[in-house]
C-alpha positions as CSV (number, residue, x, y, z in Angstrom):
1,M,0.0,0.0,0.0
2,G,2.7,2.5,1.0
3,E,2.5,5.7,2.9
4,Q,-1.2,6.6,3.3
5,A,-3.8,7.8,5.7
6,V,-7.5,7.1,6.4
7,Y,-8.8,10.6,6.1
8,E,-12.4,9.9,7.1
9,W,-14.5,6.8,7.7
10,S,-18.0,6.0,8.8
11,A,-19.8,2.9,10.0
12,R,-23.5,2.4,10.2
13,V,-25.3,-0.8,11.7
14,I,-28.2,-1.2,9.4
15,G,-31.7,-1.3,10.7
16,K,-30.9,-0.8,14.4
17,A,-30.8,3.0,15.0
18,A,-34.6,3.2,15.3
19,D,-34.7,1.0,18.4
20,P,-32.5,2.3,21.2
21,A,-32.0,-1.0,22.9
22,A,-30.9,-2.6,19.7
23,A,-28.7,0.3,18.8
24,Q,-27.0,0.1,22.3
25,K,-26.5,-3.7,22.1
26,A,-25.0,-3.4,18.5
27,C,-22.7,-0.6,19.4
28,R,-21.4,-2.7,22.4
29,D,-21.4,-6.2,20.6
30,L,-19.3,-5.1,17.7
31,L,-15.5,-4.8,18.8
32,L,-13.4,-2.7,16.5
33,D,-9.8,-3.8,15.9
34,V,-7.5,-1.6,13.9
35,R,-3.8,-2.5,13.2
36,F,-1.4,-0.1,11.6
37,D,1.8,-1.6,10.1
38,G,1.2,-4.9,11.8
39,E,0.6,-3.5,15.2
40,R,-2.6,-3.2,17.0
41,S,-3.5,0.4,17.6
42,I,-7.3,0.5,18.4
43,L,-9.3,-2.1,20.2
44,T,-12.7,-0.8,21.4
45,P,-16.5,-1.4,21.1
46,L,-17.6,0.3,18.0
47,G,-19.9,2.9,19.6
48,D,-17.2,3.8,22.1
49,F,-14.7,4.7,19.5
50,F,-17.1,7.2,17.9
51,G,-18.0,8.6,21.5
52,S,-21.6,7.5,21.0
53,G,-22.1,5.1,23.9
54,P,-24.3,3.9,25.2
55,G,-26.2,3.4,22.0
56,V,-26.7,5.9,19.1
57,N,-26.5,9.4,20.6
58,P,-26.4,12.1,17.8
59,Y,-23.8,14.9,18.2
60,E,-20.9,16.5,16.2
61,N,-17.6,17.9,17.1
62,L,-14.4,18.6,15.2
63,F,-13.5,14.9,14.7
64,F,-16.7,12.8,15.2
65,T,-20.3,12.9,13.9
66,V,-23.1,10.7,15.1
67,N,-26.4,11.2,13.0
68,D,-29.8,10.2,14.3
69,N,-30.0,7.5,11.4
70,G,-27.1,5.8,13.1
71,R,-24.2,6.8,10.7
72,M,-21.0,7.4,13.0
73,T,-18.3,9.2,11.2
74,A,-14.6,9.9,12.3
75,A,-12.6,12.5,10.6
76,C,-9.4,12.2,12.6
77,L,-6.2,11.3,10.6
78,M,-5.2,7.8,10.7
79,P,-1.8,7.6,9.0
80,F,0.1,4.3,8.3
81,K,3.5,3.6,6.6
82,Q,2.9,0.2,4.9
83,S,-0.5,-1.3,5.9
84,M,-3.8,-0.9,7.7
85,Q,-6.2,-3.6,8.7
86,M,-9.7,-3.1,10.2
87,S,-12.0,-5.7,11.6
88,L,-15.3,-5.8,13.4
89,T,-15.8,-8.9,15.7
90,N,-19.4,-9.7,16.9
91,V,-18.8,-10.8,20.5
92,G,-22.7,-11.0,20.9
93,T,-25.3,-13.5,19.6
94,T,-27.3,-11.1,17.3
95,P,-26.3,-10.9,13.7
96,Y,-25.6,-7.5,12.4
97,T,-25.1,-5.9,8.9
98,V,-22.6,-2.9,9.0
99,R,-22.0,-0.6,6.2
100,I,-18.5,1.0,6.3
101,R,-17.2,3.8,4.2
102,M,-13.7,4.9,4.1
103,R,-11.7,7.7,2.4
104,V,-8.1,6.8,1.9
105,G,-5.3,8.6,0.3
106,P,-1.6,9.4,0.1
107,H,0.0,10.8,3.3
108,P,3.7,11.1,4.1
109,F,4.9,9.0,7.1
110,T,8.0,10.8,8.7
111,D,9.6,10.4,12.1
112,R,7.3,12.8,13.5
113,T,4.1,10.7,12.4
114,Y,2.4,8.5,14.9
115,H,-0.5,5.9,14.7
116,L,-3.9,6.8,16.1
117,R,-4.5,4.8,19.3
118,A,-7.6,4.0,21.1
119,Q,-8.5,1.3,23.8
120,C,-11.4,0.8,26.1
121,G,-11.6,-0.1,29.7
122,S,-14.1,-0.1,32.5
123,V,-14.1,0.9,36.2
124,S,-16.4,-1.2,38.4
125,R,-16.2,0.2,41.9
126,H,-18.5,2.2,44.1
127,T,-18.3,6.0,43.6
128,R,-17.7,6.6,47.3
129,P,-15.2,7.2,48.5
130,F,-14.2,9.2,45.5
131,F,-11.2,8.1,43.5
132,D,-9.0,9.0,40.7
133,V,-9.4,7.2,37.2
134,N,-6.5,7.1,34.7
135,F,-7.8,8.0,31.2
136,L,-4.5,7.5,29.6
137,N,-1.4,5.4,30.5
138,T,1.4,5.8,27.9
139,S,5.1,6.0,27.3
140,G,7.0,7.4,24.4
141,E,9.9,9.2,23.1
142,A,11.4,12.1,25.2
143,K,12.2,15.1,23.0
């Protein structure tokens, strides 16, 4: 493939947006797995990646849009040097049909280019007493 980037992509679970319970289940059951250049970079439920959880909740910001028809769109740059692999795994028992659209094009990959990362976790603890939650644990280059 060569140096490219996903400039925009969208996903829509067909026929589930009208029923809030079905939409919520679909957004949680479908696990998004994205690998850039052979390395896993994204592993999260589909709805969580788009910031829509639980279910389909319409909103729009600079990088994400969720429409009331269930189309979820990401406009954050996702560059890669050689390859990109995206998969959806249904971890539930209900079958789903998902329509995905993707706009990919050339993009230089330099020593200052990084892969987009997203993971999901959960906190199952009582809210009292109050406690801190880490939203990001990371390490990287010191410049």
